[in-house]
C-alpha positions in Angstrom: -31.0 28.2 11.8 -32.9 24.4 12.3 -31.2 23.6 8.8 -27.8 24.9 10.4 -27.9 22.3 13.1 -29.0 19.6 11.6 -26.1 19.8 8.6 -24.2 20.2 11.5 -25.1 17.4 13.4 -25.2 15.2 10.2 -21.4 16.4 9.4 -20.4 15.4 13.2 -21.8 12.3 12.7 -20.4 11.6 9.7 -16.9 12.1 10.3 -17.4 10.4 14.0 -18.6 7.1 11.5 -15.7 7.8 9.5 -13.2 7.9 12.4 -14.7 4.6 13.8 -14.9 2.9 10.2 -11.0 4.2 9.7 -10.0 3.1 13.3 -11.0 -0.6 12.6 -9.3 -0.8 9.0 -6.1 0.1 11.0 -6.5 -2.5 13.8 -7.6 -5.1 11.0 -4.4 -4.0 9.4 -1.8 -4.4 12.3 -1.4 -0.5 12.8 1.9 -1.1 10.8 3.2 -2.6 14.2 6.1 -4.5 13.2 7.2 -5.7 16.8 3.9 -7.6 16.6 4.7 -9.1 13.1 8.8 -10.1 14.5 7.1 -11.5 17.8 4.9 -13.9 16.1 7.3 -15.1 13.5 9.7 -15.2 16.5 7.5 -18.1 17.9 7.8 -20.0 14.4 11.3 -19.7 14.4 12.3 -20.0 18.0 16.0 -19.9 17.3 16.2 -17.0 15.2 18.3 -14.4 16.4 17.8 -11.8 12.9 15.1 -10.5 11.3 14.9 -8.1 8.3 12.2 -6.9 6.4 12.8 -7.2 2.6 12.0 -4.5 0.4 9.0 -5.2 -2.0 9.5 -5.1 -5.4 8.0 -2.0 -7.5 5.4 -3.9 -9.0 4.5 -6.0 -5.3 1.5 -5.3 -3.6 1.3 -3.0 -1.1 -0.5 -5.3 1.5 2.3 -7.3 1.8 5.1 -7.6 4.1 8.1 -9.7 4.2 10.5 -10.8 6.6 13.6 -13.0 6.3 14.9 -15.2 9.2 18.0 -16.0 10.3 20.2 -18.1 12.7 23.8 -16.3 12.6 24.4 -16.2 8.6 21.9 -19.4 8.1 18.4 -18.9 6.7 15.5 -20.2 8.5 12.9 -19.2 6.4 10.6 -15.8 5.7 7.7 -14.8 7.2 5.1 -13.4 5.0 1.8 -11.2 6.3 -0.4 -10.7 3.6 -4.0 -8.4 3.5 -6.3 -10.4 1.7 -10.1 -9.8 1.4 -12.9 -12.0 1.3 -16.6 -10.6 1.2 -16.8 -10.1 4.7 -13.8 -7.3 4.5 -10.1 -7.5 4.8 -7.7 -10.0 7.2 -4.5 -10.6 7.8 -2.7 -14.1 7.0 0.6 -14.3 8.3 3.1 -17.5 6.2 6.0 -19.0 7.7 7.9 -20.4 4.6 11.0 -22.6 5.3 13.9 -21.9 2.8 12.8 -25.5 0.3 9.7 -22.6 -0.5 8.0 -25.0 1.5 4.4 -23.7 4.2 5.6 -24.5 7.7 3.1 -22.7 9.6 0.0 -20.2 9.0 -1.9 -18.3 11.0 -4.8 -15.9 11.1 -3.8 -13.3 14.0 -7.2 -11.1 13.9 -10.4 -11.9 12.0 -12.4 -8.8 12.8 -15.8 -10.4 11.6 -18.7 -12.3 12.2 -19.0 -14.3 8.9 -16.5 -16.8 7.9 -14.6 -17.5 11.0 -14.5 -21.1 10.5 -11.2 -20.3 8.8 -9.9 -20.1 11.8 -10.0 -23.6 12.6 -6.5 -25.2 13.3 -7.6 -28.2 10.8 -8.4 -25.8 8.1 -5.0 -24.0 8.2 -2.9 -27.2 9.6 -3.9 -28.6 5.6 -1.5 -25.8 4.0 1.8 -27.1 6.0 3.8 -28.7 3.7 2.4 -27.2 0.6 5.5 -25.9 -1.6 6.0 -23.3 -4.4 4.2 -24.5 -7.8 1.7 -26.9 -6.1 -1.7 -26.0 -7.1 -3.9 -25.1 -4.3 -7.3 -25.0 -5.1 -10.0 -24.9 -2.8 -12.0 -28.2 -3.0 -10.0 -30.2 -5.0 -6.4 -30.3 -3.4 -7.0 -28.3 -0.1 -10.5 -28.9 1.8 -13.1 -25.5 2.2 -14.8 -25.2 5.2 -18.6 -24.6 5.4 -20.3 -21.3 5.9 -16.8 -19.5 4.6 -16.3 -20.1 1.3 -15.2 -16.3 0.2 -12.6 -16.5 3.4 -11.3 -19.8 2.5 -10.7 -18.8 -0.9 -9.0 -15.7 0.4 -6.9 -17.5 2.7 -5.6 -19.6 0.1 -5.0 -17.2 -2.6 -3.0 -15.0 0.2 -0.8 -18.7 0.8 -0.6 -18.3 -2.9 0.9 -15.1 -2.9 3.3 -15.5 -0.2 5.2 -18.9 -1.7 5.2 -16.7 -5.0 7.0 -13.7 -3.1 9.3 -16.4 -1.3 9.8 -18.0 -4.3 11.2 -14.7 -5.8 12.9 -13.9 -3.1 14.9 -17.0 -3.1 15.5 -16.2 -6.9 16.8 -13.2 -6.7 19.5 -14.6 -3.5 20.3 -17.1 -5.8 21.3 -14.6 -8.6 23.1 -12.6 -6.2 25.8 -15.3 -5.0 26.4 -16.1 -8.5 
């Protein structure tokens, strides 16, 4: 009887721990709340009248969502939400990209980890503004790192590189469709 109770207690503890961990992962991933993503990019593009999600290509990572932002028929830019993973764990990076494929804004909406929080500094994120597709983004050379957050800073840089690549593919695809 004791063995049965101990086994039941272990299973109960395991299930509780798993659900807490999964709940934390869902919180970190934004829990699929599209309106929060749209609300964020509405702050970056206040004159926007229309935002629509672009369908991911077959070979696109599942952890990326892309918005096309318009004012009437005029394209204002793109909003890309990328999940990146550092040594501390996963977190989201939101990148606003102008139609000329330059970064307009970079935000980290939630950083759920204790280590690597220095990537939230405005000075670190601001250095990515104006960076365009094709510019090499090498941490420590073109981009300044952050002391104590090397892994997270590398993850942010990689996320921005991916966002610019996806926007470049979107711009190329829309140019082909207009021909």
